[in-house]
Biopython code that builds the backbone (N, CA, C, O; Angstrom):
import numpy as np
from Bio.PDB.StructureBuilder import StructureBuilder

atoms = [
    (1, "MET", "N", (0.809, -1.128, -0.126)),
    (1, "MET", "CA", (0.160, 0.023, -0.093)),
    (1, "MET", "C", (0.703, 1.054, 0.057)),
    (1, "MET", "O", (0.042, 1.942, -0.481)),
    (2, "GLU", "N", (1.905, 1.550, 0.683)),
    (2, "GLU", "CA", (2.827, 2.502, 0.799)),
    (2, "GLU", "C", (3.496, 2.622, -0.456)),
    (2, "GLU", "O", (3.533, 3.754, -0.938)),
    (3, "TYR", "N", (4.102, 1.567, -1.165)),
    (3, "TYR", "CA", (4.442, 1.726, -2.513)),
    (3, "TYR", "C", (3.687, 2.126, -3.274)),
    (3, "TYR", "O", (4.182, 2.980, -4.009)),
    (4, "ALA", "N", (2.372, 1.840, -3.515)),
    (4, "ALA", "CA", (1.415, 2.519, -4.406)),
    (4, "ALA", "C", (1.200, 3.918, -4.156)),
    (4, "ALA", "O", (1.268, 4.718, -5.090)),
    (5, "PHE", "N", (0.927, 4.318, -2.884)),
    (5, "PHE", "CA", (0.822, 5.732, -2.630)),
    (5, "PHE", "C", (2.241, 6.661, -3.031)),
    (5, "PHE", "O", (2.227, 7.798, -3.502)),
    (6, "SER", "N", (3.298, 5.941, -2.743)),
    (6, "SER", "CA", (4.679, 6.711, -3.184)),
    (6, "SER", "C", (4.549, 6.997, -4.580)),
    (6, "SER", "O", (4.871, 8.058, -5.114)),
    (7, "THR", "N", (3.958, 5.781, -5.258)),
    (7, "THR", "CA", (4.030, 5.928, -6.672)),
    (7, "THR", "C", (3.380, 6.810, -7.185)),
    (7, "THR", "O", (3.812, 7.537, -8.080)),
    (8, "LEU", "N", (1.931, 6.893, -6.556)),
    (8, "LEU", "CA", (1.080, 7.979, -6.904)),
    (8, "LEU", "C", (1.505, 9.224, -6.675)),
    (8, "LEU", "O", (1.220, 10.107, -7.483)),
    (9, "LYS", "N", (2.166, 9.465, -5.671)),
    (9, "LYS", "CA", (3.030, 10.897, -5.426)),
    (9, "LYS", "C", (3.900, 11.232, -6.412)),
    (9, "LYS", "O", (3.875, 12.399, -6.803)),
    (10, "VAL", "N", (4.729, 10.404, -6.941)),
    (10, "VAL", "CA", (5.596, 10.657, -7.997)),
    (10, "VAL", "C", (4.907, 10.892, -9.212)),
    (10, "VAL", "O", (5.153, 11.942, -9.805)),
    (11, "VAL", "N", (3.911, 9.925, -9.783)),
    (11, "VAL", "CA", (3.110, 10.267, -10.803)),
    (11, "VAL", "C", (2.724, 11.790, -10.761)),
    (11, "VAL", "O", (3.144, 12.637, -11.550)),
    (12, "ALA", "N", (1.783, 12.024, -9.626)),
    (12, "ALA", "CA", (1.370, 13.666, -9.524)),
    (12, "ALA", "C", (2.503, 14.626, -9.655)),
    (12, "ALA", "O", (2.309, 15.621, -10.353)),
    (13, "ILE", "N", (3.729, 14.452, -9.045)),
    (13, "ILE", "CA", (4.509, 15.378, -9.275)),
    (13, "ILE", "C", (4.883, 15.701, -10.865)),
    (13, "ILE", "O", (4.902, 16.799, -11.419)),
    (14, "VAL", "N", (5.150, 14.496, -11.371)),
    (14, "VAL", "CA", (5.590, 14.551, -12.652)),
    (14, "VAL", "C", (4.483, 15.201, -13.597)),
    (14, "VAL", "O", (4.773, 15.958, -14.524)),
    (15, "VAL", "N", (3.109, 14.805, -13.244)),
    (15, "VAL", "CA", (2.031, 15.198, -14.089)),
    (15, "VAL", "C", (1.853, 16.860, -13.757)),
    (15, "VAL", "O", (1.344, 17.659, -14.544)),
    (16, "PHE", "N", (2.293, 17.136, -12.648)),
    (16, "PHE", "CA", (2.360, 18.639, -12.357)),
    (16, "PHE", "C", (3.354, 19.367, -12.983)),
    (16, "PHE", "O", (3.124, 20.494, -13.422)),
    (17, "ILE", "N", (4.565, 18.774, -13.077)),
    (17, "ILE", "CA", (5.493, 19.398, -13.980)),
    (17, "ILE", "C", (5.164, 19.620, -15.505)),
    (17, "ILE", "O", (5.276, 20.662, -16.151)),
    (18, "LEU", "N", (4.764, 18.478, -15.887)),
    (18, "LEU", "CA", (4.418, 18.328, -17.205)),
    (18, "LEU", "C", (3.267, 19.400, -17.640)),
    (18, "LEU", "O", (3.412, 20.189, -18.574)),
    (19, "LEU", "N", (2.146, 19.313, -16.855)),
    (19, "LEU", "CA", (0.977, 20.483, -17.200)),
    (19, "LEU", "C", (1.749, 21.826, -16.998)),
    (19, "LEU", "O", (1.561, 22.705, -17.839)),
    (20, "GLY", "N", (2.583, 22.059, -15.980)),
    (20, "GLY", "CA", (2.976, 23.572, -15.693)),
    (20, "GLY", "C", (3.785, 23.682, -16.921)),
    (20, "GLY", "O", (3.284, 24.457, -17.736)),
    (21, "GLY", "N", (4.812, 23.173, -17.264)),
    (21, "GLY", "CA", (5.503, 23.360, -18.596)),
    (21, "GLY", "C", (4.616, 23.611, -19.732)),
    (21, "GLY", "O", (4.891, 24.538, -20.494)),
    (22, "TRP", "N", (3.608, 22.905, -19.922)),
    (22, "TRP", "CA", (2.542, 23.188, -21.022)),
    (22, "TRP", "C", (1.945, 24.410, -20.947)),
    (22, "TRP", "O", (1.678, 25.066, -21.954)),
    (23, "ALA", "N", (1.661, 24.852, -19.579)),
    (23, "ALA", "CA", (0.963, 26.144, -19.323)),
    (23, "ALA", "C", (1.863, 27.352, -19.599)),
    (23, "ALA", "O", (1.384, 28.381, -20.075)),
    (24, "VAL", "N", (3.299, 27.225, -19.273)),
    (24, "VAL", "CA", (4.230, 28.163, -19.343)),
    (24, "VAL", "C", (4.591, 28.159, -20.782)),
    (24, "VAL", "O", (5.112, 29.166, -21.262)),
    (25, "ALA", "N", (4.357, 27.101, -21.519)),
    (25, "ALA", "CA", (4.878, 27.223, -22.842)),
    (25, "ALA", "C", (3.913, 28.224, -23.368)),
    (25, "ALA", "O", (4.425, 29.218, -23.881)),
    (26, "GLY", "N", (2.552, 28.153, -23.339)),
    (26, "GLY", "CA", (1.505, 28.626, -23.829)),
    (26, "GLY", "C", (1.550, 30.322, -23.292)),
    (26, "GLY", "O", (1.189, 31.221, -24.050)),
    (27, "THR", "N", (2.030, 30.581, -21.932)),
    (27, "THR", "CA", (1.806, 32.004, -21.557)),
    (27, "THR", "C", (3.286, 32.701, -21.456)),
    (27, "THR", "O", (3.418, 33.925, -21.464)),
    (28, "GLY", "N", (4.196, 31.945, -21.377)),
    (28, "GLY", "CA", (5.645, 32.460, -21.447)),
    (28, "GLY", "C", (6.025, 32.893, -19.918)),
    (28, "GLY", "O", (5.215, 32.644, -19.025)),
    (29, "PHE", "N", (7.229, 33.526, -19.631)),
    (29, "PHE", "CA", (7.702, 33.758, -18.356)),
    (29, "PHE", "C", (7.248, 34.884, -17.802)),
    (29, "PHE", "O", (7.811, 35.252, -16.772)),
    (30, "ALA", "N", (6.280, 35.588, -18.273)),
    (30, "ALA", "CA", (5.761, 37.115, -17.868)),
    (30, "ALA", "C", (5.831, 37.227, -16.423)),
    (30, "ALA", "O", (6.410, 38.162, -15.868)),
    (31, "ASN", "N", (5.185, 36.185, -15.742)),
    (31, "ASN", "CA", (5.191, 36.450, -14.267)),
    (31, "ASN", "C", (6.349, 36.714, -13.478)),
    (31, "ASN", "O", (6.375, 37.305, -12.398)),
    (32, "PHE", "N", (7.446, 36.151, -14.207)),
    (32, "PHE", "CA", (8.880, 36.341, -13.386)),
    (32, "PHE", "C", (9.415, 37.738, -13.604)),
    (32, "PHE", "O", (10.445, 38.116, -13.045)),
    (33, "THR", "N", (8.610, 38.611, -14.536)),
    (33, "THR", "CA", (9.094, 40.164, -14.582)),
    (33, "THR", "C", (7.871, 41.005, -14.394)),
    (33, "THR", "O", (8.093, 42.216, -14.413)),
    (34, "ASN", "N", (6.548, 40.612, -14.207)),
    (34, "ASN", "CA", (5.547, 41.659, -14.081)),
    (34, "ASN", "C", (5.875, 41.939, -12.547)),
    (34, "ASN", "O", (6.545, 41.279, -11.752)),
    (35, "HIS", "N", (5.144, 43.197, -12.388)),
    (35, "HIS", "CA", (4.741, 43.602, -11.093)),
    (35, "HIS", "C", (6.334, 43.810, -10.315)),
    (35, "HIS", "O", (6.339, 43.743, -9.086)),
    (36, "GLY", "N", (7.238, 43.980, -10.805)),
    (36, "GLY", "CA", (8.434, 44.287, -10.095)),
    (36, "GLY", "C", (9.211, 43.172, -10.369)),
    (36, "GLY", "O", (10.381, 43.382, -10.046)),
    (37, "GLY", "N", (8.991, 41.858, -10.925)),
    (37, "GLY", "CA", (9.836, 40.851, -11.243)),
    (37, "GLY", "C", (9.831, 39.910, -9.949)),
    (37, "GLY", "O", (9.287, 40.142, -8.869)),
    (38, "PHE", "N", (10.577, 38.785, -10.333)),
    (38, "PHE", "CA", (10.651, 37.751, -9.337)),
    (38, "PHE", "C", (11.410, 38.296, -7.750)),
    (38, "PHE", "O", (10.878, 38.080, -6.661)),
    (39, "LEU", "N", (12.677, 38.993, -7.919)),
    (39, "LEU", "CA", (13.131, 39.491, -6.570)),
    (39, "LEU", "C", (13.043, 41.225, -7.054)),
    (39, "LEU", "O", (13.760, 41.772, -7.892)),
    (40, "PRO", "N", (12.015, 41.810, -6.300)),
    (40, "PRO", "CA", (11.904, 43.106, -6.687)),
    (40, "PRO", "C", (12.724, 44.006, -5.974)),
    (40, "PRO", "O", (12.960, 45.139, -6.396)),
    (41, "HIS", "N", (13.262, 43.467, -4.698)),
    (41, "HIS", "CA", (14.235, 44.166, -4.156)),
    (41, "HIS", "C", (15.655, 43.746, -4.040)),
    (41, "HIS", "O", (16.386, 43.995, -3.081)),
    (42, "GLY", "N", (15.993, 43.043, -5.173)),
    (42, "GLY", "CA", (17.273, 42.458, -5.462)),
    (42, "GLY", "C", (17.567, 41.059, -4.879)),
    (42, "GLY", "O", (16.940, 40.628, -3.911)),
    (43, "ALA", "N", (18.513, 40.386, -5.484)),
    (43, "ALA", "CA", (19.018, 38.892, -5.265)),
    (43, "ALA", "C", (19.238, 39.058, -3.737)),
    (43, "ALA", "O", (18.761, 38.183, -3.013)),
    (44, "TRP", "N", (19.857, 40.008, -3.220)),
    (44, "TRP", "CA", (20.388, 39.901, -1.550)),
    (44, "TRP", "C", (19.460, 39.546, -0.639)),
    (44, "TRP", "O", (19.778, 38.818, 0.302)),
    (45, "GLY", "N", (18.160, 40.023, -0.798)),
    (45, "GLY", "CA", (17.007, 39.836, -0.052)),
    (45, "GLY", "C", (16.751, 37.842, 0.072)),
    (45, "GLY", "O", (16.361, 37.234, 1.069)),
    (46, "LEU", "N", (17.045, 37.383, -0.981)),
    (46, "LEU", "CA", (17.241, 35.840, -1.229)),
    (46, "LEU", "C", (18.183, 35.274, 0.131)),
    (46, "LEU", "O", (17.809, 34.305, 0.791)),
    (47, "TRP", "N", (19.237, 35.903, 0.385)),
    (47, "TRP", "CA", (20.277, 35.381, 1.165)),
    (47, "TRP", "C", (20.356, 35.835, 2.500)),
    (47, "TRP", "O", (21.302, 35.451, 3.188)),
    (48, "GLU", "N", (19.365, 36.719, 3.046)),
    (48, "GLU", "CA", (19.399, 37.250, 4.123)),
    (48, "GLU", "C", (17.864, 37.130, 4.899)),
    (48, "GLU", "O", (17.291, 38.106, 5.384)),
    (49, "PRO", "N", (17.423, 35.987, 4.909)),
    (49, "PRO", "CA", (16.125, 36.145, 5.661)),
    (49, "PRO", "C", (16.361, 35.629, 7.124)),
    (49, "PRO", "O", (15.934, 34.561, 7.562)),
    (50, "SER", "N", (17.019, 36.443, 7.732)),
    (50, "SER", "CA", (17.831, 35.905, 9.202)),
    (50, "SER", "C", (16.545, 36.032, 10.180)),
    (50, "SER", "O", (16.602, 35.199, 11.085)),
    (51, "GLY", "N", (15.401, 36.862, 10.227)),
    (51, "GLY", "CA", (14.751, 37.084, 11.086)),
    (51, "GLY", "C", (13.643, 36.052, 10.872)),
    (51, "GLY", "O", (13.140, 35.585, 11.894)),
    (52, "ALA", "N", (13.212, 35.651, 9.739)),
    (52, "ALA", "CA", (11.898, 34.499, 9.354)),
    (52, "ALA", "C", (12.515, 33.330, 9.847)),
    (52, "ALA", "O", (11.937, 32.608, 10.659)),
    (53, "THR", "N", (13.913, 33.032, 9.315)),
    (53, "THR", "CA", (14.467, 31.844, 9.794)),
    (53, "THR", "C", (14.539, 31.520, 11.249)),
    (53, "THR", "O", (14.329, 30.404, 11.724)),
    (54, "GLN", "N", (14.837, 32.536, 11.873)),
    (54, "GLN", "CA", (14.961, 32.231, 13.252)),
    (54, "GLN", "C", (13.613, 31.834, 13.998)),
    (54, "GLN", "O", (13.506, 30.987, 14.885)),
    (55, "ARG", "N", (12.540, 32.675, 13.416)),
    (55, "ARG", "CA", (11.055, 32.379, 14.170)),
    (55, "ARG", "C", (10.679, 30.974, 13.539)),
    (55, "ARG", "O", (10.071, 30.137, 14.207)),
    (56, "ALA", "N", (11.087, 30.733, 12.145)),
    (56, "ALA", "CA", (10.615, 29.354, 11.448)),
    (56, "ALA", "C", (11.475, 28.423, 12.489)),
    (56, "ALA", "O", (10.843, 27.478, 12.962)),
    (57, "PHE", "N", (12.547, 28.541, 12.816)),
    (57, "PHE", "CA", (13.163, 27.402, 13.559)),
    (57, "PHE", "C", (12.678, 27.055, 15.087)),
    (57, "PHE", "O", (12.579, 26.026, 15.756)),
    (58, "ARG", "N", (12.455, 28.305, 15.267)),
    (58, "ARG", "CA", (12.198, 28.274, 16.965)),
    (58, "ARG", "C", (10.510, 27.630, 16.935)),
    (58, "ARG", "O", (10.077, 26.866, 17.798)),
    (59, "SER", "N", (9.915, 28.006, 16.048)),
    (59, "SER", "CA", (8.471, 27.617, 16.086)),
    (59, "SER", "C", (8.497, 25.917, 15.724)),
    (59, "SER", "O", (7.762, 25.125, 16.314)),
    (60, "THR", "N", (9.194, 25.626, 14.958)),
    (60, "THR", "CA", (9.408, 24.282, 14.375)),
    (60, "THR", "C", (9.882, 23.194, 15.564)),
    (60, "THR", "O", (9.471, 22.038, 15.665)),
    (61, "VAL", "N", (10.837, 23.852, 16.422)),
    (61, "VAL", "CA", (11.255, 23.079, 17.474)),
    (61, "VAL", "C", (10.316, 22.917, 18.372)),
    (61, "VAL", "O", (10.048, 21.792, 18.794)),
    (62, "ALA", "N", (9.604, 24.147, 18.846)),
    (62, "ALA", "CA", (8.549, 24.059, 19.740)),
    (62, "ALA", "C", (7.480, 23.146, 19.439)),
    (62, "ALA", "O", (6.943, 22.449, 20.300)),
    (63, "ARG", "N", (7.175, 23.144, 18.253)),
    (63, "ARG", "CA", (6.004, 22.135, 17.615)),
    (63, "ARG", "C", (6.539, 20.804, 18.130)),
    (63, "ARG", "O", (6.009, 20.271, 19.105)),
    (64, "LEU", "N", (7.640, 20.220, 17.460)),
    (64, "LEU", "CA", (8.158, 19.037, 17.585)),
    (64, "LEU", "C", (7.971, 18.677, 19.289)),
    (64, "LEU", "O", (7.244, 17.770, 19.695)),
    (65, "VAL", "N", (8.569, 19.347, 19.944)),
    (65, "VAL", "CA", (8.781, 19.062, 21.466)),
    (65, "VAL", "C", (7.273, 19.003, 21.874)),
    (65, "VAL", "O", (6.883, 17.969, 22.418)),
    (66, "ILE", "N", (6.390, 20.029, 21.656)),
    (66, "ILE", "CA", (4.959, 19.620, 22.275)),
    (66, "ILE", "C", (4.430, 18.532, 21.750)),
    (66, "ILE", "O", (3.912, 17.755, 22.552)),
    (67, "PHE", "N", (4.406, 18.140, 20.154)),
    (67, "PHE", "CA", (3.700, 17.030, 19.937)),
    (67, "PHE", "C", (4.297, 15.687, 20.276)),
    (67, "PHE", "O", (3.668, 14.640, 20.433)),
    (68, "TYR", "N", (5.755, 15.887, 20.376)),
    (68, "TYR", "CA", (6.345, 14.654, 20.775)),
    (68, "TYR", "C", (6.147, 14.349, 22.468)),
    (68, "TYR", "O", (6.192, 13.188, 22.875)),
    (69, "LEU", "N", (5.984, 15.193, 23.154)),
    (69, "LEU", "CA", (5.925, 15.219, 24.724)),
    (69, "LEU", "C", (4.389, 14.772, 24.962)),
    (69, "LEU", "O", (4.088, 13.959, 25.836)),
    (70, "LEU", "N", (3.395, 15.412, 24.055)),
    (70, "LEU", "CA", (2.072, 14.972, 24.141)),
    (70, "LEU", "C", (1.893, 13.606, 23.810)),
    (70, "LEU", "O", (1.170, 12.841, 24.448)),
    (71, "THR", "N", (2.622, 13.273, 22.707)),
    (71, "THR", "CA", (2.380, 12.034, 22.170)),
    (71, "THR", "C", (2.865, 10.796, 23.405)),
    (71, "THR", "O", (2.161, 9.896, 23.863)),
    (72, "LEU", "N", (3.987, 11.054, 23.656)),
    (72, "LEU", "CA", (4.508, 10.179, 24.836)),
    (72, "LEU", "C", (3.558, 10.105, 26.122)),
    (72, "LEU", "O", (3.273, 9.127, 26.813)),
    (73, "ALA", "N", (3.174, 11.390, 26.228)),
    (73, "ALA", "CA", (1.998, 11.502, 27.408)),
    (73, "ALA", "C", (0.869, 10.671, 27.077)),
    (73, "ALA", "O", (0.396, 9.976, 27.976)),
    (74, "ILE", "N", (0.392, 10.640, 25.982)),
    (74, "ILE", "CA", (-0.913, 9.855, 25.574)),
    (74, "ILE", "C", (-0.458, 8.349, 25.847)),
    (74, "ILE", "O", (-1.074, 7.611, 26.616)),
    (75, "ILE", "N", (0.643, 7.981, 25.164)),
    (75, "ILE", "CA", (1.171, 6.371, 25.186)),
    (75, "ILE", "C", (1.288, 6.082, 26.465)),
    (75, "ILE", "O", (0.677, 5.083, 26.846)),
    (76, "VAL", "N", (1.937, 6.710, 27.276)),
    (76, "VAL", "CA", (2.290, 6.428, 28.888)),
    (76, "VAL", "C", (0.601, 6.327, 29.458)),
    (76, "VAL", "O", (0.322, 5.563, 30.382)),
    (77, "ALA", "N", (-0.270, 7.039, 28.906)),
    (77, "ALA", "CA", (-1.439, 6.975, 29.632)),
    (77, "ALA", "C", (-2.230, 5.566, 29.254)),
    (77, "ALA", "O", (-2.939, 4.970, 30.064)),
    (78, "VAL", "N", (-1.997, 5.142, 27.922)),
    (78, "VAL", "CA", (-2.659, 4.132, 27.348)),
    (78, "VAL", "C", (-2.034, 2.824, 27.619)),
    (78, "VAL", "O", (-2.668, 1.826, 27.959)),
    (79, "VAL", "N", (-0.824, 2.878, 27.461)),
    (79, "VAL", "CA", (-0.072, 1.717, 27.556)),
    (79, "VAL", "C", (0.634, 1.506, 28.846)),
    (79, "VAL", "O", (1.098, 2.587, 29.208)),
    (80, "PRO", "N", (0.905, 0.554, 29.689)),
    (80, "PRO", "CA", (1.667, 0.576, 30.929)),
    (80, "PRO", "C", (3.191, 0.758, 30.435)),
    (80, "PRO", "O", (3.668, 0.108, 29.505)),
    (81, "TRP", "N", (3.873, 1.701, 31.161)),
    (81, "TRP", "CA", (5.217, 2.139, 30.807)),
    (81, "TRP", "C", (6.121, 0.850, 31.018)),
    (81, "TRP", "O", (7.069, 0.714, 30.246)),
    (82, "ARG", "N", (5.920, -0.044, 31.936)),
    (82, "ARG", "CA", (6.621, -1.139, 32.054)),
    (82, "ARG", "C", (6.678, -2.287, 30.832)),
    (82, "ARG", "O", (7.549, -3.142, 30.676)),
    (83, "GLU", "N", (5.640, -2.077, 30.119)),
    (83, "GLU", "CA", (5.253, -2.887, 29.038)),
    (83, "GLU", "C", (5.615, -2.543, 27.726)),
    (83, "GLU", "O", (5.810, -3.269, 26.752)),
    (84, "SER", "N", (5.692, -0.983, 27.884)),
    (84, "SER", "CA", (5.976, -0.313, 26.328)),
    (84, "SER", "C", (7.318, -0.764, 25.713)),
    (84, "SER", "O", (8.416, -0.896, 26.253)),
    (85, "GLY", "N", (6.927, -0.966, 24.430)),
    (85, "GLY", "CA", (8.304, -1.204, 23.533)),
    (85, "GLY", "C", (9.287, -2.425, 23.955)),
    (85, "GLY", "O", (10.499, -2.429, 23.740)),
    (86, "LYS", "N", (8.585, -3.420, 24.567)),
    (86, "LYS", "CA", (9.283, -4.713, 24.887)),
    (86, "LYS", "C", (9.183, -5.680, 23.566)),
    (86, "LYS", "O", (10.052, -6.542, 23.443)),
    (87, "THR", "N", (8.142, -5.566, 22.561)),
    (87, "THR", "CA", (8.106, -6.335, 21.577)),
    (87, "THR", "C", (8.140, -5.792, 20.349)),
    (87, "THR", "O", (8.717, -6.243, 19.359)),
    (88, "ILE", "N", (7.177, -4.303, 20.490)),
    (88, "ILE", "CA", (7.072, -3.699, 19.277)),
    (88, "ILE", "C", (6.959, -2.260, 19.966)),
    (88, "ILE", "O", (6.628, -2.039, 21.131)),
    (89, "SER", "N", (7.377, -1.150, 18.788)),
    (89, "SER", "CA", (7.285, 0.248, 19.254)),
    (89, "SER", "C", (5.631, 0.545, 19.462)),
    (89, "SER", "O", (4.773, 0.121, 18.688)),
    (90, "PRO", "N", (5.383, 1.291, 20.564)),
    (90, "PRO", "CA", (4.211, 1.789, 20.835)),
    (90, "PRO", "C", (3.603, 2.652, 19.815)),
    (90, "PRO", "O", (2.383, 2.786, 19.716)),
    (91, "PHE", "N", (4.576, 3.316, 18.954)),
    (91, "PHE", "CA", (3.693, 3.961, 18.077)),
    (91, "PHE", "C", (3.206, 3.147, 16.936)),
    (91, "PHE", "O", (2.567, 3.781, 16.097)),
    (92, "VAL", "N", (3.371, 1.865, 16.722)),
    (92, "VAL", "CA", (2.742, 1.045, 15.873)),
    (92, "VAL", "C", (2.057, -0.103, 16.663)),
    (92, "VAL", "O", (1.828, -1.174, 16.101)),
    (93, "LEU", "N", (1.751, 0.096, 17.872)),
    (93, "LEU", "CA", (1.067, -1.002, 18.487)),
    (93, "LEU", "C", (-0.354, -1.171, 17.840)),
    (93, "LEU", "O", (-1.037, -0.188, 17.552)),
    (94, "GLU", "N", (-0.737, -2.366, 17.641)),
    (94, "GLU", "CA", (-2.221, -2.437, 17.197)),
    (94, "GLU", "C", (-3.175, -2.987, 18.390)),
    (94, "GLU", "O", (-4.386, -3.105, 18.206)),
]
sb = StructureBuilder()
sb.init_structure("model")
sb.init_model(0)
sb.init_chain("A")
sb.init_seg("    ")
for serial, (resi, resn, name, xyz) in enumerate(atoms, 1):
    if name == "N":
        sb.init_residue(resn, " ", resi, " ")
    sb.init_atom(name, np.array(xyz, "f"), 0.0, 1.0, " ", f" {name:<3s}", serial, name[0])
structure = sb.get_structure()
């Protein structure tokens, strides 16, 4: 089942690329230059997203910690901690 979904995802990406290429062939690359262009404030802005990167990193770490800790708390509440993980991971326990 996992192999089928992975194949479906790859096929969907290839179809997207082909349809996008077909659309660009019909309309051209005008969106790269319209309304100030792709980088209206110059290429330097592409290399210095320091504030946004720091906020994104912090929020990602916070979410991972929260979700990981909440998941572990739920597993410990449902599965006795002395029995957890002896034979199979509690994340895939049926």
